[in-house]
C-alpha positions as CSV (number, residue, x, y, z in Angstrom):
1,M,-4.1,2.8,-25.6
2,S,-5.8,6.2,-24.9
3,E,-6.0,5.9,-21.1
4,N,-3.6,8.2,-19.3
5,I,-2.0,7.6,-15.9
6,T,-0.6,10.4,-13.9
7,I,2.2,10.0,-11.4
8,A,2.4,12.9,-9.0
9,V,6.0,14.2,-8.4
10,F,7.2,16.7,-5.8
11,D,10.5,17.8,-4.3
12,G,11.9,14.9,-2.3
13,F,10.0,12.1,-4.1
14,D,11.6,8.6,-4.0
15,E,12.9,7.7,-7.5
16,I,12.0,4.0,-7.5
17,D,8.4,4.8,-6.3
18,V,8.0,6.7,-9.5
19,F,10.1,5.1,-12.1
20,G,9.4,1.5,-11.1
21,P,5.6,1.6,-11.9
22,F,6.4,4.2,-14.8
23,E,8.5,1.5,-16.6
24,I,5.8,-1.2,-16.2
25,L,2.8,0.9,-17.1
26,S,4.5,2.5,-20.1
27,A,5.5,-1.0,-21.3
28,A,1.8,-1.9,-21.2
29,G,1.0,1.0,-23.6
30,Y,-0.4,3.5,-21.1
31,E,0.6,7.1,-21.6
32,V,2.2,7.9,-18.2
33,R,2.7,11.5,-17.2
34,L,4.7,13.0,-14.4
35,A,2.8,15.9,-13.0
36,T,3.2,18.6,-10.4
37,L,1.1,21.1,-8.6
38,G,2.5,23.7,-11.0
39,A,6.3,23.7,-10.8
40,S,8.1,22.8,-14.0
41,H,11.1,21.3,-12.2
42,V,11.2,19.0,-9.2
43,R,14.2,17.4,-7.5
44,S,14.1,13.9,-6.1
45,M,15.3,12.9,-2.6
46,R,18.7,11.9,-4.2
47,G,19.1,14.9,-6.3
48,V,17.6,13.8,-9.7
49,T,16.0,16.8,-11.3
50,I,13.1,16.2,-13.7
51,T,11.2,18.6,-15.9
52,T,7.5,18.2,-16.7
53,E,4.9,20.4,-18.4
54,H,2.0,18.5,-16.8
55,R,-0.1,19.8,-14.0
56,L,-1.7,17.3,-11.6
57,E,-5.2,16.6,-13.0
58,A,-7.8,13.8,-12.9
59,T,-6.9,11.0,-15.3
60,H,-7.7,7.4,-15.7
61,G,-5.4,6.6,-12.8
62,V,-3.4,8.8,-10.4
63,L,-0.4,7.4,-8.5
64,V,1.3,9.1,-5.5
65,P,4.9,8.1,-4.5
66,G,6.5,8.5,-1.1
67,G,9.9,9.7,0.0
68,G,11.1,11.6,3.1
69,W,8.4,10.4,5.5
70,L,10.2,8.4,8.1
71,D,12.9,11.0,8.7
72,R,10.5,13.9,8.5
73,A,12.6,15.4,5.7
74,P,12.1,19.1,4.9
75,V,11.1,18.0,1.4
76,G,9.1,14.9,0.5
77,A,5.8,13.2,1.5
78,W,5.9,14.5,5.1
79,A,6.5,18.1,4.0
80,E,3.8,17.9,1.4
81,V,1.2,16.7,3.9
82,D,2.3,19.5,6.3
83,R,1.9,22.0,3.5
84,G,-1.5,20.7,2.6
85,E,-1.6,21.7,-1.1
86,L,-1.0,18.2,-2.5
87,T,-3.6,16.6,-0.3
88,A,-6.2,19.2,-1.2
89,R,-5.5,18.7,-4.9
90,L,-5.8,14.9,-4.6
91,V,-9.2,15.3,-2.9
92,E,-10.3,17.5,-5.8
93,I,-9.3,15.1,-8.5
94,A,-9.9,11.7,-6.9
95,A,-13.6,11.5,-7.7
96,D,-13.0,12.2,-11.4
97,S,-10.2,9.5,-11.7
98,D,-11.0,5.8,-12.0
99,W,-8.5,4.9,-9.4
100,V,-5.9,6.5,-7.1
101,A,-2.9,4.5,-6.0
102,S,0.2,4.9,-3.9
103,V,3.6,3.4,-3.4
104,C,5.4,3.3,0.0
105,S,4.7,6.3,2.2
106,G,2.6,7.8,-0.6
107,A,-0.2,6.0,1.3
108,M,0.4,8.4,4.1
109,V,-0.3,11.3,1.7
110,L,-3.6,9.6,0.6
111,A,-4.5,8.8,4.2
112,H,-4.0,12.4,5.4
113,A,-6.1,13.5,2.4
114,G,-8.9,11.3,3.8
115,L,-8.9,9.2,0.6
116,L,-8.2,5.9,2.5
117,A,-10.7,6.4,5.4
118,G,-12.5,3.1,6.1
119,R,-10.4,1.4,3.5
120,P,-7.9,-1.5,3.7
121,A,-4.5,-0.2,2.8
122,T,-0.7,-0.8,3.0
123,T,2.4,1.3,3.0
124,N,6.1,0.9,4.0
125,R,5.9,-1.4,7.0
126,A,7.7,1.1,9.1
127,C,4.7,3.5,8.6
128,L,2.0,0.9,9.3
129,T,1.5,2.1,12.9
130,E,1.0,5.7,11.7
131,L,-1.3,4.5,8.9
132,E,-3.6,2.4,11.1
133,P,-5.7,5.2,12.7
134,L,-6.3,6.8,9.3
135,V,-7.6,3.8,7.4
136,G,-10.1,1.0,7.8
137,T,-7.4,-1.7,8.1
138,A,-3.6,-1.3,7.8
139,L,-2.3,-4.5,6.2
140,N,1.3,-5.7,6.0
141,E,0.9,-6.7,2.4
142,R,2.8,-6.0,-0.8
143,V,-0.2,-4.7,-2.8
144,V,-3.7,-4.0,-1.5
145,D,-6.5,-3.6,-4.0
146,D,-9.7,-2.0,-2.8
147,G,-11.1,-1.2,-6.3
148,D,-10.6,2.6,-6.8
149,R,-7.9,2.7,-4.2
150,I,-4.7,0.6,-4.6
151,T,-1.8,0.8,-2.3
152,A,1.7,-0.8,-2.3
153,G,4.4,-1.3,0.2
154,A,7.9,0.0,0.2
155,L,10.1,0.8,-2.8
156,F,10.1,-2.1,-5.3
157,A,6.5,-3.0,-4.4
158,G,5.7,-0.2,-6.8
159,V,6.8,-2.5,-9.6
160,D,4.4,-5.2,-8.4
161,L,1.7,-2.5,-8.2
162,G,2.3,-1.6,-11.8
163,L,2.1,-5.2,-12.9
164,W,-1.1,-5.7,-10.9
165,I,-2.7,-2.6,-12.5
166,V,-1.8,-4.1,-15.9
167,E,-3.1,-7.5,-15.0
168,R,-6.5,-6.3,-13.7
169,A,-7.0,-4.2,-16.7
170,L,-5.4,-6.2,-19.5
171,G,-5.2,-9.7,-18.1
172,T,-2.6,-12.1,-16.7
173,A,-1.0,-12.9,-20.0
174,V,-0.1,-9.3,-20.7
175,A,1.3,-8.7,-17.2
176,S,3.3,-12.0,-17.3
177,D,4.8,-10.9,-20.7
178,I,5.9,-7.6,-19.3
179,S,7.3,-9.3,-16.2
180,D,9.3,-11.6,-18.5
181,R,10.5,-8.7,-20.8
182,T,11.6,-6.6,-17.9
183,G,13.3,-9.4,-16.1
184,Y,11.3,-8.8,-12.9
185,T,9.7,-11.7,-11.0
186,R,6.7,-10.5,-9.0
187,Q,7.1,-10.8,-5.2
188,G,4.4,-11.8,-2.7
189,R,0.7,-11.6,-3.4
190,V,-2.0,-9.1,-4.0
191,W,-4.6,-8.6,-1.2
192,L,-7.9,-8.2,-3.0
193,A,-10.9,-6.8,-1.2
194,P,-13.8,-9.3,-1.2
195,A,-16.2,-7.0,-2.9
196,Q,-13.9,-6.8,-6.0
197,D,-14.9,-8.9,-9.0
198,I,-11.8,-8.7,-11.1
199,Q,-11.5,-11.6,-13.6
200,S,-8.1,-12.8,-13.0
201,P,-7.3,-16.5,-12.0
202,S,-6.1,-16.6,-8.4
203,E,-3.7,-19.4,-9.0
204,Q,-2.0,-17.5,-11.9
205,S,-2.0,-14.0,-10.5
206,G,-1.1,-14.7,-6.9
207,V,-4.3,-13.1,-5.6
208,S,-5.3,-13.5,-2.0
209,E,-8.6,-12.5,-0.6
210,S,-9.5,-11.5,2.9
């Protein structure tokens, strides 16, 4: 598969927000890249250091993790919004990417960049009150799909996000096979915006529409 998916990483990112969907999307055949604003090394919220040569650019899909929002950590999603460079870069590349997604408080980064304005979206349920004034509708759902914006709830919801991205692009059978091979049973349902016309049987995929 030639389509690339980029996962933004920054100091203080939450590991499962990144590596949960990374595992699923890679298993589907996507080339998944970890990318930064320019630094070659970043350190996660629990001290895992990763090295990447990729700079954050527009690709088929761009995914933003969370980390460090609720406790206003000096590094993490909150700090990145405060600094403003990541949000500005996301605005630059969003129009040239087919979709932009988030996991957990990564939605707060997208929202502060203005990329969820007027949109249905979800995040870590502890952030929903903060998210509400920045979006069209803040939903307490595991995954919310509004076409070119896809958001997921806390932590392991990122795995469900990865499986949904696979399902809507490659079909239910492929997503189910990856779910079986990884030993992960999808949790909850996908909230799908009514305007979307994604050919995936509701009974099989666990899709709910507004």
